[in-house]
Backbone as CSV, one residue per row, in Angstrom:
resi,resn,N_x,N_y,N_z,CA_x,CA_y,CA_z,C_x,C_y,C_z
1,UNK,0.848,-1.190,0.000,0.000,0.000,0.000,0.885,1.242,0.000
2,UNK,0.487,2.242,-0.750,1.224,3.504,-0.767,0.642,4.436,0.292
3,UNK,1.511,4.903,1.191,1.108,5.784,2.288,1.800,7.127,2.112
4,UNK,1.035,8.199,2.276,1.596,9.552,2.210,1.346,10.287,3.518
5,UNK,2.396,10.901,4.034,2.312,11.747,5.220,2.395,13.199,4.778
6,UNK,1.402,13.994,5.153,1.383,15.400,4.754,1.937,16.254,5.888
7,UNK,3.137,16.733,5.698,3.780,17.626,6.660,3.379,19.052,6.275
8,UNK,2.418,19.597,7.018,1.817,20.863,6.575,1.764,21.893,7.688
9,UNK,1.635,23.136,7.294,1.401,24.239,8.219,-0.078,24.264,8.583
10,UNK,-0.415,25.014,9.614,-1.797,25.166,10.076,-2.031,26.652,10.329
11,UNK,-3.124,27.187,9.818,-3.493,28.567,10.119,-4.168,28.561,11.486
12,UNK,-3.546,29.207,12.453,-3.936,29.086,13.852,-5.424,29.376,14.077
13,UNK,-6.118,28.364,14.594,-7.539,28.455,14.960,-8.396,28.998,13.811
14,UNK,-8.079,28.593,12.585,-8.812,29.033,11.404,-9.013,27.834,10.472
15,UNK,-9.997,26.979,10.774,-10.178,25.762,9.984,-10.401,26.010,8.500
16,UNK,-11.203,26.981,8.141,-11.505,27.204,6.728,-10.241,27.530,5.946
17,UNK,-9.387,28.397,6.500,-8.152,28.755,5.808,-7.203,27.563,5.737
18,UNK,-7.178,26.760,6.791,-6.305,25.585,6.762,-6.814,24.553,5.768
19,UNK,-8.130,24.395,5.652,-8.668,23.502,4.622,-8.157,23.920,3.248
20,UNK,-8.187,25.221,2.979,-7.698,25.717,1.691,-6.213,25.420,1.506
21,UNK,-5.478,25.438,2.617,-4.035,25.210,2.565,-3.693,23.755,2.258
22,UNK,-4.453,22.830,2.830,-4.057,21.415,2.724,-4.734,20.671,1.576
23,UNK,-5.830,21.225,1.029,-6.533,20.422,0.026,-5.684,20.146,-1.219
24,UNK,-4.808,21.075,-1.678,-3.965,20.716,-2.817,-2.954,19.620,-2.477
25,UNK,-2.536,19.548,-1.218,-1.608,18.498,-0.803,-2.282,17.135,-0.841
26,UNK,-3.525,17.076,-0.394,-4.277,15.823,-0.459,-4.432,15.386,-1.904
27,UNK,-4.811,16.324,-2.759,-5.001,16.002,-4.175,-3.701,15.516,-4.803
28,UNK,-2.582,16.152,-4.454,-1.294,15.751,-5.012,-0.905,14.355,-4.550
29,UNK,-1.117,14.065,-3.268,-0.782,12.733,-2.751,-1.630,11.670,-3.427
30,UNK,-2.929,11.944,-3.548,-3.816,10.992,-4.220,-3.415,10.818,-5.683
31,UNK,-3.050,11.913,-6.333,-2.639,11.842,-7.726,-1.379,11.039,-7.939
32,UNK,-0.574,10.928,-6.882,0.650,10.135,-6.954,0.425,8.692,-6.519
33,UNK,-0.846,8.315,-6.317,-1.167,6.925,-6.056,-1.349,6.523,-4.619
34,UNK,-1.366,7.487,-3.695,-1.504,7.130,-2.285,-2.863,6.485,-2.005
35,UNK,-2.839,5.436,-1.216,-4.065,4.791,-0.738,-4.474,5.348,0.623
36,UNK,-3.480,5.653,1.468,-3.702,6.208,2.799,-2.944,7.523,2.885
37,UNK,-3.652,8.593,3.263,-3.058,9.920,3.385,-3.291,10.396,4.817
38,UNK,-2.213,10.813,5.479,-2.283,11.179,6.892,-1.932,12.650,7.069
39,UNK,-2.819,13.385,7.752,-2.574,14.767,8.130,-2.150,14.802,9.597
40,UNK,-2.026,15.999,10.163,-1.459,16.139,11.495,-2.515,16.071,12.598
41,UNK,-2.033,16.185,13.824,-2.904,16.359,14.990,-3.595,17.717,14.906
42,UNK,-4.898,17.749,15.279,-5.675,18.996,15.220,-5.337,19.745,13.940
43,UNK,-5.485,19.022,12.826,-4.955,19.475,11.537,-5.525,20.800,11.077
44,UNK,-6.711,21.172,11.522,-7.359,22.371,10.988,-7.262,23.592,11.900
45,UNK,-6.875,23.379,13.177,-6.873,24.485,14.140,-5.523,24.745,14.765
46,UNK,-4.631,23.764,14.741,-3.472,23.798,15.612,-3.871,23.305,16.992
47,UNK,-2.885,23.207,17.878,-3.091,22.604,19.198,-3.786,23.602,20.127
48,UNK,-5.075,23.771,19.875,-5.843,24.782,20.589,-6.268,24.323,21.980
49,UNK,-6.287,25.264,22.917,-6.807,25.018,24.261,-8.207,25.588,24.423
50,UNK,-8.866,25.842,23.305,-10.209,26.427,23.321,-11.187,25.522,22.579
51,UNK,-11.404,24.294,23.073,-12.313,23.399,22.357,-13.756,23.891,22.333
52,UNK,-14.151,24.690,23.299,-15.520,25.194,23.301,-15.817,25.996,22.043
53,UNK,-14.793,26.647,21.493,-14.978,27.447,20.281,-14.746,26.658,19.006
54,UNK,-13.926,25.592,19.078,-13.490,24.954,17.838,-13.822,23.470,17.721
55,UNK,-14.338,22.865,18.780,-14.669,21.439,18.684,-15.807,21.215,17.708
56,UNK,-15.760,20.074,17.031,-16.774,19.719,16.045,-17.418,18.393,16.406
57,UNK,-18.452,18.067,15.668,-19.133,16.783,15.814,-19.291,16.182,14.419
58,UNK,-20.149,15.177,14.300,-20.207,14.390,13.059,-20.556,15.209,11.825
59,UNK,-21.257,16.322,11.999,-21.640,17.134,10.844,-20.778,18.394,10.717
60,UNK,-19.626,18.406,11.376,-18.764,19.580,11.366,-18.048,19.780,10.039
61,UNK,-17.557,20.988,9.794,-16.927,21.292,8.507,-15.653,20.498,8.236
62,UNK,-14.878,20.194,9.258,-13.660,19.411,9.019,-13.981,17.962,8.702
63,UNK,-15.035,17.435,9.315,-15.479,16.078,8.983,-15.958,16.043,7.536
64,UNK,-16.738,17.042,7.140,-17.205,17.115,5.756,-16.035,17.279,4.785
65,UNK,-15.042,18.056,5.190,-13.854,18.259,4.354,-13.132,16.932,4.124
66,UNK,-12.872,16.193,5.197,-12.171,14.918,5.070,-12.993,13.914,4.274
67,UNK,-14.291,13.849,4.565,-15.155,12.897,3.860,-15.224,13.217,2.373
68,UNK,-15.316,14.495,2.052,-15.398,14.893,0.649,-14.155,14.515,-0.128
69,UNK,-12.991,14.729,0.477,-11.748,14.395,-0.221,-11.540,12.887,-0.305
70,UNK,-11.931,12.158,0.744,-11.811,10.694,0.688,-12.668,10.135,-0.444
71,UNK,-13.877,10.654,-0.572,-14.777,10.184,-1.628,-14.287,10.620,-3.007
72,UNK,-13.864,11.866,-3.123,-13.439,12.401,-4.424,-12.234,11.647,-4.977
73,UNK,-11.296,11.294,-4.087,-10.050,10.696,-4.546,-9.985,9.186,-4.336
74,UNK,-10.980,8.608,-3.680,-10.977,7.175,-3.449,-9.865,6.728,-2.518
75,UNK,-9.643,7.496,-1.445,-8.547,7.221,-0.515,-9.078,7.133,0.916
76,UNK,-8.197,6.706,1.821,-8.471,6.789,3.254,-7.647,7.935,3.826
77,UNK,-8.278,8.745,4.665,-7.616,9.874,5.318,-7.635,9.668,6.835
78,UNK,-6.558,10.122,7.487,-6.499,10.145,8.943,-6.040,11.524,9.394
79,UNK,-6.697,12.049,10.416,-6.322,13.337,11.001,-7.075,13.478,12.311
80,UNK,-6.544,14.283,13.217,-7.292,14.517,14.455,-7.868,15.927,14.478
81,UNK,-8.967,16.062,15.232,-9.619,17.350,15.424,-10.141,17.432,16.863
82,UNK,-10.353,18.638,17.391,-11.048,18.760,18.674,-12.492,18.289,18.497
83,UNK,-12.943,17.398,19.366,-14.238,16.749,19.186,-15.154,17.012,20.384
84,UNK,-16.392,17.367,20.081,-17.400,17.568,21.124,-18.081,16.231,21.409
85,UNK,-17.957,15.731,22.623,-18.518,14.428,22.971,-20.042,14.454,22.910
86,UNK,-20.597,13.382,22.387,-22.043,13.322,22.158,-22.841,13.404,23.442
87,UNK,-22.261,12.940,24.554,-23.017,12.926,25.817,-22.958,14.258,26.555
88,UNK,-22.326,15.246,25.947,-22.287,16.572,26.534,-21.338,16.715,27.704
89,UNK,-20.433,15.751,27.881,-19.543,15.782,29.041,-18.222,16.495,28.768
90,UNK,-18.062,17.044,27.594,-16.830,17.766,27.318,-16.277,17.486,25.940
91,UNK,-14.953,17.433,25.843,-14.276,17.370,24.562,-13.153,16.333,24.611
92,UNK,-12.754,15.872,23.441,-11.626,14.969,23.341,-10.847,15.292,22.075
93,UNK,-9.606,14.851,22.038,-8.754,14.997,20.861,-8.927,13.717,20.054
94,UNK,-9.733,13.779,19.001,-10.171,12.571,18.286,-9.517,12.464,16.909
95,UNK,-8.879,11.329,16.679,-8.388,11.009,15.349,-9.483,10.282,14.587
96,UNK,-9.771,10.767,13.383,-10.795,10.176,12.530,-10.152,9.374,11.410
97,UNK,-10.756,8.240,11.111,-10.381,7.432,9.958,-11.532,7.523,8.970
98,UNK,-11.272,8.091,7.804,-12.330,8.418,6.850,-11.985,7.801,5.498
99,UNK,-12.891,6.987,4.980,-12.693,6.448,3.629,-13.837,6.913,2.742
100,UNK,-13.929,6.475,1.491,-14.981,6.997,0.605,-16.404,6.780,1.102
101,UNK,-16.593,5.869,2.048,-17.933,5.635,2.595,-18.253,6.551,3.771
102,UNK,-17.266,7.295,4.262,-17.464,8.165,5.417,-16.520,7.806,6.544
103,UNK,-16.865,8.214,7.764,-16.038,7.909,8.935,-16.209,6.432,9.283
104,UNK,-15.094,5.695,9.283,-15.154,4.252,9.539,-14.510,3.880,10.868
105,UNK,-13.941,4.836,11.564,-13.350,4.557,12.859,-12.820,5.821,13.487
106,UNK,-12.614,5.783,14.804,-12.000,6.917,15.479,-11.206,6.437,16.689
107,UNK,-10.247,7.245,17.061,-9.416,6.974,18.231,-9.310,8.254,19.038
108,UNK,-9.664,8.179,20.318,-9.557,9.325,21.219,-8.243,9.237,21.981
109,UNK,-7.456,10.286,21.903,-6.112,10.324,22.491,-6.136,9.879,23.945
110,UNK,-5.409,8.834,24.254,-5.437,8.271,25.601,-4.616,9.100,26.580
111,UNK,-3.568,9.735,26.100,-2.672,10.492,26.979,-2.700,11.980,26.622
112,UNK,-3.629,12.756,27.172,-3.574,14.207,26.962,-2.254,14.754,27.507
113,UNK,-1.768,15.800,26.857,-0.459,16.352,27.189,-0.581,17.248,28.425
114,UNK,-0.464,16.632,29.596,-0.656,17.350,30.857,0.314,18.512,30.987
115,UNK,1.556,18.308,30.563,2.587,19.349,30.661,2.161,20.621,29.932
116,UNK,1.402,20.471,28.854,0.940,21.618,28.084,-0.491,22.029,28.393
117,UNK,-1.111,21.427,29.412,-2.458,21.806,29.829,-3.579,21.131,29.070
118,UNK,-3.273,20.178,28.187,-4.332,19.545,27.395,-5.359,18.831,28.275
119,UNK,-4.886,18.222,29.352,-5.794,17.474,30.224,-6.809,18.363,30.936
120,UNK,-6.564,19.657,30.956,-7.518,20.587,31.565,-8.710,20.869,30.647
121,UNK,-8.567,20.545,29.354,-9.589,20.900,28.372,-10.163,19.703,27.620
122,UNK,-9.432,18.587,27.602,-9.837,17.427,26.808,-9.838,16.168,27.672
123,UNK,-10.871,15.370,27.518,-10.944,14.105,28.219,-10.091,13.061,27.499
124,UNK,-9.513,12.147,28.264,-8.698,11.102,27.659,-9.573,9.975,27.138
125,UNK,-9.112,9.328,26.088,-9.766,8.131,25.599,-9.368,6.930,26.440
126,UNK,-9.932,5.779,26.111,-9.669,4.593,26.929,-9.347,3.355,26.106
127,UNK,-9.513,3.401,24.784,-9.363,2.194,23.987,-8.445,2.419,22.785
128,UNK,-7.539,1.464,22.605,-6.708,1.434,21.402,-7.577,1.004,20.218
129,UNK,-7.346,1.596,19.071,-8.051,1.223,17.845,-7.066,0.582,16.874
130,UNK,-7.407,-0.587,16.371,-6.679,-1.201,15.265,-7.703,-1.589,14.218
131,UNK,-7.482,-1.180,12.977,-8.436,-1.499,11.924,-7.714,-1.673,10.599
132,UNK,-8.356,-2.385,9.698,-7.822,-2.583,8.352,-8.280,-1.441,7.468
133,UNK,-7.348,-0.833,6.764,-7.671,0.247,5.833,-7.134,-0.117,4.458
134,UNK,-7.669,0.539,3.442,-7.193,0.317,2.085,-8.328,0.094,1.120
135,UNK,-8.067,-0.711,0.122,-9.046,-1.001,-0.920,-9.043,-2.503,-1.159
136,UNK,-10.016,-3.023,-1.898,-10.076,-4.472,-2.105,-8.761,-5.039,-2.624
137,UNK,-8.247,-6.009,-1.897,-7.003,-6.653,-2.286,-5.751,-5.990,-1.757
138,UNK,-5.865,-4.773,-1.226,-4.710,-4.044,-0.682,-5.126,-3.424,0.645
139,UNK,-4.846,-4.116,1.720,-5.220,-3.609,3.039,-4.010,-3.625,3.969
140,UNK,-4.148,-2.852,5.035,-3.083,-2.667,6.008,-3.735,-2.563,7.379
141,UNK,-3.180,-3.290,8.355,-3.680,-3.201,9.725,-2.987,-2.021,10.409
142,UNK,-3.778,-1.018,10.752,-3.229,0.242,11.252,-3.725,0.511,12.669
143,UNK,-2.798,0.946,13.519,-3.134,1.409,14.865,-2.719,2.872,14.980
144,UNK,-3.673,3.794,15.084,-3.327,5.213,15.199,-3.063,5.621,16.649
145,UNK,-2.189,6.604,16.792,-1.876,7.235,18.071,-1.790,8.739,17.829
146,UNK,-1.830,9.508,18.919,-1.809,10.959,18.786,-0.707,11.543,19.679
147,UNK,0.302,12.098,19.058,1.340,12.923,19.656,1.923,12.337,20.953
148,UNK,1.513,12.844,22.104,2.066,12.464,23.408,1.957,10.962,23.667
149,UNK,0.999,10.292,23.034,0.898,8.835,23.166,2.210,8.151,22.809
150,UNK,2.995,8.777,21.934,4.244,8.172,21.470,5.203,7.868,22.616
151,UNK,5.092,8.625,23.703,5.998,8.435,24.835,5.640,7.207,25.677
152,UNK,4.513,6.590,25.428,4.024,5.519,26.295,3.931,4.226,25.495
153,UNK,4.933,3.364,25.692,5.067,2.158,24.877,4.032,1.069,25.147
154,UNK,3.511,0.902,26.370,2.702,-0.292,26.645,1.510,-0.500,25.722
155,UNK,0.778,0.558,25.388,-0.374,0.402,24.505,0.027,-0.093,23.131
156,UNK,1.119,0.418,22.618,1.608,-0.014,21.315,2.138,-1.442,21.397
157,UNK,2.753,-1.792,22.492,3.209,-3.173,22.675,2.038,-4.142,22.590
158,UNK,0.945,-3.777,23.275,-0.223,-4.675,23.274,-0.817,-4.813,21.881
159,UNK,-0.803,-3.736,21.132,-1.417,-3.750,19.795,-0.520,-4.360,18.732
160,UNK,0.777,-4.435,18.998,1.745,-4.793,17.961,1.456,-6.103,17.231
161,UNK,1.083,-7.198,17.912,0.892,-8.449,17.173,-0.147,-8.373,16.067
162,UNK,-1.110,-7.459,16.186,-2.167,-7.330,15.177,-2.000,-6.076,14.338
163,UNK,-0.807,-5.458,14.383,-0.576,-4.182,13.708,0.557,-4.299,12.699
164,UNK,0.317,-3.805,11.493,1.371,-3.677,10.486,2.013,-2.294,10.521
165,UNK,1.208,-1.297,10.886,1.670,0.090,10.789,1.050,0.923,11.901
166,UNK,1.892,1.598,12.668,1.424,2.588,13.633,1.466,3.965,12.969
167,UNK,0.386,4.719,13.106,0.312,6.084,12.584,0.246,7.027,13.772
168,UNK,1.185,7.961,13.848,1.217,8.936,14.942,1.096,10.328,14.348
169,UNK,0.003,11.022,14.655,-0.174,12.404,14.198,0.176,13.334,15.346
170,UNK,0.777,14.493,15.034,1.340,15.294,16.119,1.372,16.778,15.817
171,UNK,1.449,17.534,16.918,1.924,18.912,16.945,3.068,18.907,17.963
172,UNK,4.223,18.412,17.560,5.354,18.182,18.454,6.338,19.333,18.302
173,UNK,6.542,20.133,19.351,7.355,21.352,19.213,8.807,21.066,18.858
174,UNK,9.424,22.028,18.195,10.798,21.869,17.735,11.782,21.728,18.893
175,UNK,11.444,22.253,20.064,12.363,22.184,21.205,12.618,20.752,21.656
176,UNK,11.708,19.826,21.310,11.881,18.430,21.709,11.935,17.511,20.481
177,UNK,12.457,18.038,19.397,12.460,17.272,18.142,13.307,16.016,18.241
178,UNK,14.396,16.042,19.007,15.234,14.849,19.145,14.436,13.704,19.769
179,UNK,13.597,14.015,20.735,12.757,12.986,21.354,11.810,12.380,20.318
180,UNK,11.174,13.237,19.541,10.226,12.786,18.512,10.911,11.826,17.535
181,UNK,12.027,12.229,16.988,12.702,11.412,15.990,13.175,10.088,16.589
182,UNK,13.728,10.154,17.776,14.250,8.944,18.410,13.134,7.972,18.757
183,UNK,12.031,8.479,19.260,10.926,7.606,19.663,10.240,6.958,18.461
184,UNK,10.128,7.683,17.353,9.537,7.076,16.160,10.337,5.855,15.725
185,UNK,11.651,5.991,15.688,12.485,4.860,15.274,12.448,3.738,16.306
186,UNK,12.437,4.107,17.579,12.391,3.084,18.627,11.107,2.277,18.563
187,UNK,9.976,2.949,18.346,8.696,2.231,18.302,8.643,1.278,17.107
188,UNK,9.244,1.669,15.996,9.297,0.769,14.839,10.142,-0.458,15.149
189,UNK,11.310,-0.243,15.729,12.226,-1.348,16.003,11.631,-2.308,17.028
190,UNK,11.128,-1.778,18.133,10.681,-2.661,19.214,9.395,-3.406,18.871
191,UNK,8.577,-2.847,17.980,7.320,-3.497,17.597,7.388,-4.191,16.249
192,UNK,8.524,-4.082,15.561,8.706,-4.701,14.247,7.524,-4.380,13.332
193,UNK,7.244,-3.086,13.250,6.133,-2.575,12.448,6.554,-1.261,11.809
194,UNK,5.878,-0.892,10.739,6.073,0.433,10.175,5.550,1.478,11.160
195,UNK,6.178,2.628,11.149,5.698,3.781,11.900,5.647,4.972,10.954
196,UNK,4.492,5.592,10.891,4.296,6.807,10.093,4.038,7.944,11.074
197,UNK,5.021,8.806,11.254,4.895,9.943,12.156,4.694,11.216,11.360
198,UNK,3.609,11.937,11.640,3.242,13.113,10.839,3.124,14.324,11.763
199,UNK,4.033,15.262,11.596,4.096,16.436,12.464,3.973,17.709,11.635
200,UNK,3.423,18.749,12.232,3.204,19.996,11.520,4.480,20.815,11.401
201,UNK,4.446,21.825,10.546,5.485,22.840,10.455,4.845,24.195,10.752
202,UNK,5.682,25.224,10.862,5.173,26.572,11.091,5.116,26.914,12.570
203,UNK,4.287,27.894,12.902,4.148,28.368,14.276,2.678,28.519,14.620
204,UNK,2.370,28.365,15.907,0.990,28.542,16.366,0.914,28.425,17.870
205,UNK,0.110,29.282,18.493,-0.064,29.223,19.934,1.214,29.479,20.703
206,UNK,2.150,30.213,20.101,3.395,30.551,20.775,4.482,29.500,20.659
207,UNK,4.273,28.458,19.845,5.257,27.392,19.682,5.673,27.270,18.218
208,UNK,6.889,26.771,18.003,7.415,26.557,16.665,7.525,25.064,16.381
209,UNK,7.308,24.706,15.120,7.314,23.303,14.706,8.136,23.168,13.423
210,UNK,8.948,22.107,13.362,9.810,21.927,12.189,9.505,20.638,11.431
211,UNK,8.408,19.985,11.767,8.021,18.801,11.012,8.733,17.550,11.487
212,UNK,9.837,17.192,10.822,10.543,15.939,11.126,9.622,14.727,10.980
213,UNK,8.628,14.835,10.117,7.784,13.672,9.840,8.656,12.563,9.259
214,UNK,8.293,11.323,9.546,9.084,10.195,9.058,8.191,8.997,8.777
215,UNK,8.599,8.210,7.812,8.049,6.874,7.604,9.202,5.910,7.834
216,UNK,9.036,5.021,8.819,10.095,4.127,9.269,9.656,2.688,9.042
217,UNK,10.576,1.841,8.579,10.203,0.451,8.312,10.375,-0.424,9.564
218,UNK,9.976,-1.709,9.517,9.993,-2.542,10.725,11.378,-2.835,11.292
219,UNK,12.437,-2.519,10.549,13.798,-2.675,11.064,14.379,-1.346,11.543
220,UNK,13.572,-0.300,11.510,14.023,1.003,11.975,14.690,1.855,10.924
221,UNK,14.671,1.419,9.675,15.254,2.220,8.590,14.257,3.295,8.152
222,UNK,14.742,4.511,7.977,13.885,5.636,7.595,13.685,5.618,6.085
223,UNK,12.437,5.447,5.665,12.107,5.390,4.239,11.847,6.773,3.654
224,UNK,11.347,7.678,4.475,11.068,9.049,4.032,11.207,9.962,5.237
225,UNK,11.811,11.136,5.025,12.146,12.023,6.139,11.840,13.461,5.744
226,UNK,11.052,14.147,6.588,10.699,15.532,6.322,11.613,16.542,6.968
227,UNK,12.736,16.098,7.516,13.650,16.997,8.209,14.104,18.124,7.294
228,UNK,13.879,19.365,7.747,14.356,20.528,7.021,13.628,20.841,5.734
229,UNK,12.499,20.188,5.486,11.836,20.338,4.185,10.648,21.289,4.210
230,UNK,10.218,21.772,5.364,9.019,22.593,5.406,7.813,21.779,4.982
231,UNK,6.876,22.427,4.308,5.719,21.693,3.796,6.191,20.616,2.827
232,UNK,5.709,19.388,3.034,6.207,18.287,2.206,5.209,17.141,2.202
233,UNK,5.262,16.365,1.133,4.509,15.120,1.034,5.520,13.986,1.069
234,UNK,5.463,13.178,2.125,6.359,12.030,2.259,5.593,10.775,1.862
235,UNK,6.162,9.994,0.986,5.453,8.828,0.462,6.356,7.607,0.500
236,UNK,5.768,6.463,0.860,6.523,5.211,0.869,5.569,4.052,0.637
237,UNK,6.122,2.975,0.140,5.380,1.723,0.000,5.457,0.982,1.324
238,UNK,4.302,0.655,1.881,4.208,-0.047,3.156,3.566,-1.399,2.887
239,UNK,4.278,-2.469,3.190,3.846,-3.803,2.772,3.683,-4.735,3.962
240,UNK,2.521,-5.340,4.072,2.261,-6.268,5.179,3.223,-7.448,5.143
241,UNK,3.613,-7.873,3.956,4.504,-9.032,3.868,5.889,-8.726,4.419
242,UNK,6.316,-7.465,4.376,7.598,-7.095,4.970,7.532,-7.260,6.486
243,UNK,6.424,-6.823,7.082,6.233,-7.005,8.526,6.293,-8.489,8.876
244,UNK,5.566,-9.290,8.142,5.545,-10.732,8.401,6.930,-11.340,8.254
245,UNK,7.672,-10.937,7.225,9.007,-11.484,6.997,9.960,-11.119,8.134
246,UNK,9.912,-9.863,8.578,10.790,-9.423,9.665,10.476,-10.188,10.944
247,UNK,9.206,-10.350,11.246,8.836,-11.045,12.477,9.149,-12.537,12.411
248,UNK,9.117,-13.084,11.211,9.493,-14.486,11.044,11.001,-14.671,11.210
249,UNK,11.761,-13.758,10.638,13.213,-13.854,10.701,13.762,-13.549,12.095
250,UNK,13.101,-12.620,12.775,13.544,-12.208,14.112,12.345,-12.268,15.066
251,UNK,12.026,-13.426,15.591,10.780,-13.608,16.374,10.886,-13.070,17.795
252,UNK,11.137,-11.767,17.905,11.353,-11.146,19.212,10.055,-10.920,19.979
253,UNK,8.953,-10.659,19.274,7.710,-10.303,19.974,7.226,-11.426,20.882
254,UNK,7.558,-12.667,20.554,7.090,-13.788,21.366,7.717,-13.792,22.762
255,UNK,8.838,-13.074,22.924,9.518,-13.047,24.217,9.130,-11.835,25.063
256,UNK,8.220,-11.035,24.549,7.805,-9.846,25.296,6.914,-10.259,26.461
257,UNK,7.175,-9.715,27.629,6.352,-9.991,28.802,5.430,-8.820,29.065
258,UNK,4.263,-9.056,29.667,3.313,-7.972,29.921,3.912,-6.881,30.792
């Protein structure tokens, strides 16, 4: 399967302008054959602490934007947005999985970024999501994570046996870029799975971002790297048989203890 990571800027707390910014990138990735296209965390607003003003629900403009592009291009899209919980109990940072039929899955960020105050505004999720994405005859078992989740290995360890590819969307500041890059490679190596890390560029909310998006293979080799590239489309072939071959050749996961 061809996977594209969109390393893009975000117009701070302005979804409509950001939609205009990223839609040509989606079209370009799809035109180059991508089956799965991944945008960043809170792709349309930036890492906002004002969910009351910007959170959306199933009929929100960002959901319609993602659904429209998935249908138009025949692709699967992943991105997170501030989400208004249906039960009226608050908000969560929700990653949506959208294919031509609409929203087919979601993952609520389990680890809000307490250091940055996210836990004061967003409720944490409780369940890991693993699902098959793609098209008939070409599918990939994907487990999505959101930004700060990357620092916590146990959930990914549990999901690894049924996962070909971990997708991590982020707004990871440039001041901790070494951590981001190192953890992406570590998660690929220890789980013997592809890792697609997608981080924003630009500035917003008083923080700077340099991207460093990466697609890493199950042996930890970097297949595509957004370091120093600004806005960029990173694309790589991600193959389930490579995951199977690596795990067969090096059967390390069987020795993992809870």
